[in-house]
C-alpha positions in Angstrom: 115.9 56.3 75.5 115.7 56.0 71.7 116.8 53.3 69.3 120.4 53.0 68.1 121.2 53.0 64.4 121.9 49.3 64.6 118.4 48.7 66.1 116.8 50.8 63.4 118.7 48.8 60.7 117.4 45.6 62.1 113.8 46.9 62.3 113.6 48.5 58.9 116.1 46.6 56.9 117.6 50.0 55.9 121.4 49.9 56.0 123.4 52.2 58.3 125.0 54.0 55.3 121.5 54.6 53.9 120.3 55.9 57.3 123.2 58.3 57.4 122.5 59.4 53.8 118.8 60.2 54.7 120.0 62.2 57.6 122.5 64.1 55.4 119.6 64.9 53.1 117.5 66.0 56.0 114.8 63.4 55.5 115.2 62.2 59.1 116.6 64.0 62.2 117.8 61.6 64.9 119.0 63.2 68.1 122.5 62.8 69.4 123.3 61.4 72.8 125.1 64.2 74.7 127.4 61.7 76.4 128.7 59.8 73.4 127.2 61.5 70.3 125.5 58.3 69.2 122.4 58.7 67.2 119.1 57.9 68.8 115.9 57.4 66.8 112.5 57.9 68.4 109.2 56.5 67.2 108.6 59.5 64.9 111.9 58.9 63.1 111.1 55.2 62.7 107.7 56.1 61.2 109.4 58.6 58.8 111.7 55.8 57.7 108.8 53.4 57.1 107.3 56.2 54.9 110.6 56.6 53.1 110.8 52.9 52.5 107.4 53.0 50.9 108.3 56.0 48.7 111.6 54.4 47.6 109.6 51.3 46.5 108.1 53.7 43.9 111.6 54.8 43.0 110.9 58.3 44.2 114.0 60.4 44.8 115.1 62.6 47.7 113.5 65.6 46.2 110.1 64.0 45.8 110.3 62.5 49.3 111.1 65.9 50.7 108.1 67.3 48.8 105.9 64.7 50.4 107.3 65.4 53.9 106.7 69.1 53.4 103.2 68.8 52.0 100.4 70.3 53.9 97.6 68.4 52.1 96.8 64.9 50.8 96.2 66.5 47.4 99.8 67.7 47.2 101.1 64.2 48.2 98.8 62.7 45.6 100.2 65.0 42.9 103.7 63.6 43.6 102.3 60.1 43.1 100.5 61.1 39.9 103.7 62.6 38.4 105.5 59.3 39.2 102.6 57.4 37.6 103.0 59.4 34.4 106.7 58.7 34.3 106.1 55.0 34.8 103.5 54.8 32.1 105.9 56.4 29.7 108.6 54.0 30.7 106.2 51.0 30.3 105.3 52.3 26.8 109.0 52.6 25.9 109.8 49.1 27.2 106.8 47.6 25.4 108.1 49.3 22.2 111.5 47.8 22.7 110.0 44.4 23.5 108.1 44.5 20.3 111.2 45.3 18.3 113.1 42.5 20.0 110.3 40.0 19.4 110.1 40.9 15.8 113.9 40.5 15.5 113.6 37.0 16.9 110.9 36.3 14.4 113.2 37.6 11.6 116.0 35.3 12.8 113.6 32.4 12.6 112.6 33.5 9.1 116.2 33.4 8.0 116.8 30.0 9.5 113.7 28.5 8.0 113.6 30.2 4.6 117.1 31.1 3.5 117.5 29.9 -0.1 114.2 28.1 -0.1 111.0 29.1 -2.0 107.6 28.5 -0.4 104.2 30.1 -0.2 103.7 32.3 2.8 101.3 34.9 3.9 102.8 38.4 4.3 101.2 41.5 5.9 100.0 44.0 3.3 102.1 47.2 2.8 101.4 50.9 2.2 104.0 52.7 0.2 104.5 56.1 1.7 107.2 57.8 -0.3 109.7 57.0 -3.0 113.4 57.3 -2.2 115.7 58.4 -5.0 118.9 58.4 -3.0 119.1 56.5 0.3 122.2 58.2 1.5 121.0 61.7 0.8 120.7 64.0 3.8 117.3 65.0 2.5 116.1 61.4 2.7 116.1 61.5 6.5 113.0 63.6 6.7 111.1 60.9 4.9 111.6 58.5 7.8 109.5 60.5 10.2 106.0 59.5 11.3 103.0 61.9 11.2 103.7 62.5 14.9 107.3 63.4 14.0 108.8 60.3 15.6 111.9 58.7 14.0 111.2 55.5 12.1 113.5 52.5 12.4 114.9 52.8 8.9 115.7 49.2 8.3 112.1 48.3 9.2 110.7 50.9 6.9 112.6 50.2 3.6 111.0 48.3 0.8 112.3 47.7 -2.7 109.6 47.2 -5.3 110.5 45.4 -8.5 108.2 45.3 -11.5 107.9 41.8 -13.1 107.4 42.0 -16.8 107.4 39.3 -19.6 110.8 40.6 -20.6 112.3 40.5 -17.1 112.8 43.1 -14.4 111.1 46.4 -15.1 111.0 49.3 -12.7 113.2 48.9 -9.6 112.5 51.5 -6.9 112.9 51.9 -3.1 110.1 53.2 -0.9 109.4 54.2 2.7 106.6 51.7 3.6 104.6 50.5 6.6 102.4 47.5 7.3 98.8 48.3 7.1 97.4 45.8 9.5 94.9 44.6 6.9 94.6 41.0 5.8 97.7 39.0 5.0 98.5 38.5 1.3 99.5 35.1 0.0 103.0 35.3 -1.6 105.8 33.3 -3.1 108.4 33.8 -0.4 112.1 33.4 0.2 115.1 34.9 2.1 118.3 35.8 0.4 121.8 37.0 1.6 123.1 40.2 0.2 126.6 41.8 0.6 128.7 44.4 -1.1 130.5 41.7 -3.0 127.4 40.0 -4.3 124.0 41.3 -5.6 121.6 38.4 -5.6 118.8 40.1 -7.6 119.3 38.5 -11.0 120.1 35.1 -9.7 117.1 35.0 -7.4 114.8 36.4 -10.1 115.8 33.4 -12.3 115.3 30.9 -9.5 112.0 32.4 -8.5 110.6 32.4 -12.1 111.7 28.7 -12.5 110.0 27.7 -9.2 106.8 29.6 -10.1 106.7 27.8 -13.5 107.3 24.4 -11.9 104.4 25.0 -9.4 102.0 26.6 -11.9 101.8 29.8 -10.0 100.8 33.2 -11.5 102.4 36.2 -9.9 101.1 39.7 -9.7 102.8 42.7 -11.2 105.3 43.4 -8.4 107.8 41.7 -6.2 109.0 43.2 -2.9 112.3 43.0 -1.0 112.6 44.0 2.6 115.7 43.9 5.0 115.4 41.6 7.9 118.8 41.7 9.6 122.3 43.3 9.2 125.0 40.9 10.3 128.7 40.4 10.3 128.8 36.7 9.9 131.2 36.9 7.0 134.3 39.0 6.5 132.2 42.0 5.5 128.9 43.5 6.6 126.0 41.8 5.0 122.2 41.8 5.1 119.5 39.2 5.0 116.5 40.2 2.8 113.0 38.7 2.6 111.7 38.5 -0.9 107.9 38.1 -1.5 105.8 38.3 -4.6 102.0 38.4 -4.2 100.2 35.5 -6.0 97.5 36.5 -8.5 94.3 34.8 -7.9 
C-alpha cells in the first residue's frame, strides 16, 4: 500500500495543492485506489518529488523540470542547469547595477544634507566630456545618451554643465554628455545648490563662490562644472539639487 497525499505532504513539506498541481502537469503520477479513488504514492513518486523540490530551489519551472525528467543523459540535465546559471548571472549583474545606483543615490542625498549652501574643498572624480548638447529636449539628443555597447545611459547621471570662468564673469556656458573616468580625484571648490523653474541660482552662486575663493586665497582653473544629483518634489513644484565644483589650480 502506498502513501497518502497527507503522508507525502508531511514527508516532503510540499502542500497538497502543490502535489495536485505537479500531477496536473504530469511531473508525478500517483496511482488511484480502485475502492475510494484516493491517491497513493509509491517510493518512486516520492523520489520524483524530492528531485522536484531540488529543482524548484533553483527556481526552475515546470517546463525545465519536465526536460530533466525526460533527459536520457547527464549532459542534457547539466545543460538545463547551465541555462539557469546563465539566467542567474544576468539577474545578479542587473541587481548589482541597481544596487550601485541606489548606493550612489544615498551618497547624493548625504551630499545634499552636508553641503547644501556651503562652500568647501572636496575631491571630485575627473570627468570625460563625450558630446556637446545643443538642445536637451530635442529628439535627436536621445542618441547621444547611448554607450558604445548601445546601452541607455541614465540621463541625469550623464549630464554636466560646463561654465567658463573669465575675469569679466561667466563666459561659455554649455551642456555635455559626460562620464567619470575612474582616474585620480581632482581637488575642487565644492557646493550643492537648489534649482527650480522659479529660480535660477547661477548668478547668485557665482558671486558667492568668487567671494569665498577670494577670502580663502584660492585660485580656480578655467572651468566650473554643474551636475544634477537629485530631482525632488519637496516644494510646490519639481526642483533639482545640483552639485557645483570648480577645480583648484595648483
